[in-house]
GUTI-363357 format. One line per 10 residues: their letters; for each residue z, y, x of N, C-alpha, C. Coordinates in steps of 0.2 Angstrom, whole numbers, plus 2048, in hexadecimal, padded with zeros to 3 digits. Example, Ala and Ser with C-alpha at 12.3 -4.5 7.8 and 13.67 -1.06 7.14 Angstrom:
BEGIN
as> 827,7E4,842,827,7EA,83E,827,7F0,842  823,7F5,840,824,7FB,844,827,800,840 $
***
This chain:
BEGIN
mrytnylcki> 800,7FA,804,800,800,800,800,806,804  804,806,80A,804,80C,80E,7FE,80D,811  7FA,808,813,7F3,809,816,7EE,80B,811  7EF,809,80B,7EB,80C,806,7EC,813,805  7F2,815,805,7F4,81C,804,7F1,820,80A  7F2,81E,810,7EF,821,816,7E8,822,815  7E4,81D,813,7DD,81E,812,7DB,823,80D  7DF,823,807,7DE,828,802,7DF,82F,805  7E4,830,809,7E5,837,80C,7DF,839,810  7DD,835,815,7D8,837,81A,7D1,838,816 $
mgmthllhid> 7D0,834,811,7CA,835,80D,7CA,83A,808  7CF,83E,807,7D0,843,803,7D1,841,7FB  7D3,83B,7FA,7D4,839,7F3,7DB,83B,7F1  7DB,83B,7EA,7E2,83D,7E7,7E6,837,7E6  7EC,838,7E6,7F1,832,7E5,7F7,834,7E0  7F8,82F,7DC,7FE,830,7D7,803,82B,7D9  809,82D,7D9,80F,829,7D9,812,829,7D2  813,824,7CE,815,823,7C8,81B,81F,7C8  821,822,7C6,827,81F,7C6,82A,81E,7BF  82C,818,7BD,830,817,7B7,837,815,7B8 $
ssitgehsis> 83C,817,7B4,843,815,7B5,847,812,7AF  843,813,7A9,847,810,7A3,848,809,7A3  84D,807,7A0,84F,800,79F,84E,7FD,798  84A,801,794,849,7FF,78D,842,7FC,78C  83E,7FB,791,838,7F8,790,833,7FC,78C  830,7F8,787,82B,7FB,783,82E,800,77E  834,800,77D,837,805,778,838,80C,77C  837,80C,782,839,812,786,834,818,785  837,81E,783,833,824,782,831,826,789  835,826,78E,833,829,794,82D,825,797 $
rhltaraaaa> 82D,81E,796,827,81A,798,821,81C,795  822,81D,78E,81C,81F,78A,819,826,78D  81E,82A,78F,81B,831,791,818,830,798  81B,82C,79D,818,82B,7A3,811,828,7A3  811,823,79E,80A,81F,79E,805,824,79B  807,828,796,802,82D,794,800,832,79A  805,834,79D,803,839,7A3,7FF,835,7A8  801,82F,7AA,7FD,82C,7AF,7F5,82B,7AD  7F4,829,7A6,7EE,828,7A3,7EA,82F,7A4  7ED,835,7A2,7EA,83B,7A3,7E8,83D,7AA $
wraahpegtv> 7ED,83B,7AF,7EB,83C,7B6,7E5,838,7B8  7E5,832,7B6,7DF,82E,7B8,7D9,831,7B5  7D9,833,7AF,7D3,836,7AC,7D1,83C,7AF  7D5,840,7B2,7D4,846,7B6,7D2,845,7BD  7D4,83F,7C0,7D3,83D,7C7,7D0,836,7C7  7CA,835,7C4,7C7,82E,7C4,7C7,82A,7CB  7C7,82E,7D0,7C6,82C,7D7,7CD,82A,7DA  7D2,82C,7D6,7D9,82C,7D9,7DC,825,7D9  7E1,824,7DD,7E5,81E,7DD,7EC,81F,7DB  7EF,81A,7D9,7F6,81A,7D6,7FB,815,7DA $
tyrdlgadpl> 801,817,7DB,806,813,7DD,80B,813,7D8  80D,80D,7D5,812,80C,7D0,819,809,7D2  81E,80C,7D0,825,80A,7D2,829,80A,7CC  82C,804,7CA,830,803,7C4,837,802,7C6  83B,808,7C6,842,807,7C8,846,804,7C2  844,803,7BC,848,7FF,7B7,847,7F8,7B8  841,7F6,7BA,840,7EE,7BB,842,7EC,7C2  841,7F0,7C6,842,7EF,7CE,846,7F4,7D1  84D,7F4,7CF,851,7FA,7D1,852,7FA,7D9  853,800,7DC,854,801,7E3,85C,800,7E4 $
phlntathls> 85D,7FD,7EA,865,7FD,7EB,868,804,7EC  86E,804,7EA,871,80B,7EB,872,80C,7F2  873,812,7F4,874,814,7FB,87A,811,7FD  87A,80D,803,880,80A,806,881,80D,80D  887,80A,810,889,80D,816,883,80C,81C  880,806,81C,87B,805,821,875,809,820  873,80A,81A,86D,80E,819,86F,816,81A  875,818,818,877,81F,81A,877,820,821  87A,81B,825,87A,81C,82C,873,81C,830  86F,818,82D,868,817,830,865,81E,831 $
ravppeqhtp> 867,823,82D,864,82A,82D,866,82E,833  86C,82C,836,86F,82F,83C,86F,82B,842  86C,825,842,86C,821,848,864,820,84A  863,821,850,85C,820,852,859,819,850  853,818,84E,851,812,84C,851,80C,850  851,80E,857,851,808,85C,858,806,85C  85D,809,85A,864,807,85A,867,804,853  862,804,84E,864,801,848,866,7FA,848  86C,7F9,844,86D,7F2,843,868,7EF,83E  868,7E8,83D,863,7E6,838,864,7E9,831 $
eqaegwrlik> 86A,7EA,82F,86B,7ED,828,869,7F4,828  86A,7F8,82D,868,7FF,82E,860,7FF,82E  85D,7FA,831,856,7FA,832,853,7F9,82B  856,7F5,827,853,7F3,820,854,7FA,81C  85A,7FD,81C,85B,803,819,856,809,81B  855,809,821,850,80E,823,849,80D,821  847,806,821,840,804,81F,83F,806,818  844,805,813,844,807,80C,843,80F,80C  847,812,80F,847,81A,80F,840,81C,811  83D,819,816,836,81B,818,831,819,813 $
elidevkaad> 832,814,810,82D,811,80B,82D,816,805  833,818,803,833,81C,7FD,831,823,7FE  832,826,804,830,82D,806,828,82C,807  826,827,80A,81F,827,80C,81B,826,805  81E,823,800,81A,823,7F9,81A,82A,7F6  81F,82E,7F7,81E,835,7F5,819,839,7F9  81A,838,800,815,83C,804,80E,83A,803  80D,834,801,806,832,800,803,835,7F9  807,837,7F5,805,83A,7EE,804,841,7EE  7FF,843,7EA,7FE,84A,7E8,802,84C,7E2 $
tvllglplyn> 803,846,7DD,807,847,7D7,80C,842,7D7  812,843,7D5,817,83E,7D4,819,83F,7CC  819,83A,7C9,81B,839,7C2,822,835,7C2  827,838,7BF,82E,835,7BE,830,834,7B7  831,82E,7B4,834,82E,7AE,83B,82E,7AE  83E,833,7AB,846,834,7AB,849,834,7A4  84B,82E,7A2,84F,82D,79C,857,830,79E  85A,832,798,861,834,799,866,82E,797  86A,82C,79C,86F,827,79A,876,829,79B  87A,829,796,881,82B,796,881,832,799 $
fgppstvksw> 87C,837,797,87C,83E,799,87A,83F,7A0  878,83A,7A4,875,83B,7AA,86F,837,7AC  86C,837,7B2,866,833,7B4,868,82C,7B5  863,827,7B4,864,820,7B6,867,820,7BD  86B,81C,7BF,86E,81B,7C5,868,819,7CA  863,816,7C8,85D,814,7CC,859,81B,7CE  859,820,7CA,856,826,7CC,85A,829,7D1  861,829,7D0,865,82C,7D5,864,829,7DC  863,822,7DC,862,81F,7E2,85C,821,7E5  857,821,7E1,850,823,7E4,851,82A,7E7 $
vdhliapgls> 854,82F,7E4,855,835,7E7,859,835,7EE  85E,831,7ED,863,830,7F3,85F,82E,7F9  85A,829,7F8,856,826,7FE,851,82B,800  84F,830,7FC,84A,835,7FE,84D,83B,803  854,83B,804,857,840,808,858,83D,80F  853,83F,813,853,83C,81A,850,841,81F  855,844,823,853,849,828,84D,846,82D  848,849,82E,843,847,832,83D,844,82E  83F,841,828,839,83F,824,838,843,81E  83D,845,81B,83C,84A,815,83F,851,816 $
idpetnqgll> 843,851,81B,846,858,81D,845,859,824  843,85F,826,842,861,82D,849,862,830  84B,85E,835,852,85F,837,853,865,83B  84E,869,83D,850,86F,840,850,875,83B  84C,875,836,84C,87B,832,84F,879,82B  850,873,82A,853,871,823,84E,872,81E  848,873,81F,843,874,81A,840,86D,817  83F,86C,811,83D,866,80E,836,865,810  834,85F,811,82D,85D,813,829,859,80E  82C,859,808,828,856,802,825,85A,7FD $
ggrdfivlas> 826,861,7FF,823,866,7FA,81B,866,7FA  819,86A,7F6,811,86A,7F6,80E,865,7F1  812,861,7EE,80F,85C,7E9,812,85E,7E2  80E,85B,7DD,810,85C,7D6,815,857,7D4  81B,859,7D2,821,854,7D0,822,855,7C9  820,851,7C5,820,852,7BE,826,84C,7BB  82B,84F,7B8,830,84B,7B5,82F,84A,7AD  82E,844,7AB,82D,843,7A4,834,840,7A1  838,845,79E,83E,843,79C,83F,842,795  844,83D,793,845,83C,78C,84D,83B,78B $
rgggygegtp> 84F,83E,786,856,83E,784,857,83C,77D  85C,838,77B,85D,835,775,85F,83A,770  863,83F,772,866,845,76E,863,84B,76F  866,850,76C,864,857,76E,869,85B,772  866,85E,777,86B,861,77C,869,869,77D  865,86C,779,863,872,77A,869,877,778  867,87E,77A,86C,883,778,86E,883,771  874,884,76F,877,884,769,878,87D,766  877,878,769,878,871,766,87F,86F,769  883,86A,765,88A,869,767,88A,866,76E $
ragwdhaqsw> 885,863,771,885,860,778,880,864,77D  87F,86A,77B,87C,86F,780,87F,86E,787  87A,86D,78C,87D,86C,793,87F,866,795  87F,861,790,881,85A,792,87C,856,795  875,858,796,870,855,799,871,856,7A1  874,851,7A4,875,852,7AB,870,84F,7AF  86B,84C,7AC,865,849,7B0,860,84F,7B2  85E,852,7AC,859,857,7AE,85B,85D,7B2  862,85F,7B1,865,864,7B5,866,862,7BC  867,85C,7BD,869,859,7C4,863,859,7C8 $
iphgvsltgl> 85D,856,7C6,858,854,7CA,855,859,7CF  854,85F,7CC,852,865,7D0,856,866,7D6  85D,865,7D5,861,866,7DB,861,860,7E0  861,85A,7DD,861,854,7E0,85B,853,7E5  855,856,7E3,84F,855,7E8,84E,85C,7EC  852,861,7EB,850,867,7EE,850,867,7F5  854,863,7F9,854,863,800,84D,860,803  849,85D,7FE,843,85A,801,83D,85E,800  83E,864,7FC,838,868,7FA,835,866,7F4  837,861,7F0,834,85F,7EA,836,864,7E5 $
eprfvtaelt> 832,866,7E0,834,86B,7DB,832,868,7D4  836,865,7D0,834,862,7CA,832,867,7C4  82D,865,7C0,82C,868,7BA,82C,863,7B5  82F,865,7AF,831,860,7AA,82D,860,7A3  82C,85A,7A1,829,859,79A,82F,855,796  831,857,791,837,854,78E,836,853,787  838,84D,785,839,84B,77E,840,849,77C  842,84C,777,849,84B,775,84A,848,76E  850,846,76C,852,843,766,84F,83C,765  84E,839,76B,84A,833,76A,84E,82D,767 $
makvnpamad> 854,82E,766,858,829,762,858,82A,75A  855,82F,758,855,830,751,852,82B,74D  84D,827,74F,84A,822,74B,84E,81B,74B  853,81B,74F,857,815,750,85E,816,74E  860,81C,74E,867,81D,74C,867,820,745  86A,81C,740,86A,81F,739,86E,826,739  872,827,73D,876,82E,73C,871,833,73E  86C,832,742,867,837,744,861,837,740  861,834,73A,85B,833,736,858,83A,734  85C,83F,733,859,845,730,856,849,736 $
liplaeasqa> 857,846,73C,854,84A,742,84D,847,744  84B,842,740,844,83E,742,83E,843,742  83E,848,73E,838,84D,73E,839,851,745  83F,853,747,83F,857,74D,83E,852,753  840,84C,753,83E,847,758,837,846,759  833,846,753,82C,845,753,829,84B,756  82B,851,754,828,857,756,829,858,75E  82F,856,760,831,856,767,82C,852,76C  82B,84C,769,827,847,76D,820,849,76D  81D,84C,767,817,84E,766,815,854,76B $
eaeraidalw> 81A,859,76C,81A,85E,770,819,85C,777  81D,857,779,81D,854,780,816,851,781  814,84E,77D,80D,84A,77E,808,850,77E  808,855,77B,803,85B,77B,804,85E,782  80A,85E,785,80B,861,78B,808,85D,791  809,856,790,806,851,795,7FE,852,795  7FB,852,78F,7F4,852,78E,7F1,858,791  7F5,85D,792,7F3,864,795,7F4,864,79C  7F7,85F,79F,7F9,85F,7A6,7F3,860,7AB  7EE,85C,7A9,7E8,85C,7AE,7E1,85C,7A9 $
tpvaa> 7DC,860,7AC,7D6,860,7A8,7D1,85B,7AB  7CF,856,7A7,7CB,851,7AA,7C5,854,7AE  7C3,851,7B3,7BE,853,7B8,7B7,851,7B4  7B3,856,7B4,7AC,855,7B0,7A8,84F,7B4  7A5,84C,7B0,7A1,846,7B3,79B,849,7B6 $
***
């Protein structure tokens, strides 16, 4: 995959990194949104290539002591455990570096991001790979980072749980050291159709999803044949 990505870069081809994180499978709204966005991206970039990572089906390990220390120890001095942690850090950062566009599906779980997304972000923080160790400038900027967010309730201003969405508010800070700057497309009230107590909110939920889909469809203008 890394060799393919390298060829794409030197040949001037566009590349998409598509990441899902939901654990609800075909019922996932965030997966629906990322699939729609990936299809729109392919239509606009028929020559482009795609890397897909499913954090829900194939979760990353949480950052542990060996992986953490691998960022501060010269590679030639790594223990086997540190070497494996460093290999994964490089793999994840290389996936981002190879992409012109990154799509991330971000559902809201217990008012925060899935722990697998937190782990993905933790692995992206690596001086020398994603951060210039001399200037502290992020090295992953200059690419489009689109977060397709979904949340079961309503968290806007004036609602009882305004400010309780700690996923969308956290991720810009979480990736800030790398230079990535997310922009969001969000669908909310996604539990309205399955929670009887929210039945009156179904029209608002449908309107929110429709608005998110319209925003996705406007992300790229298909290249003329």
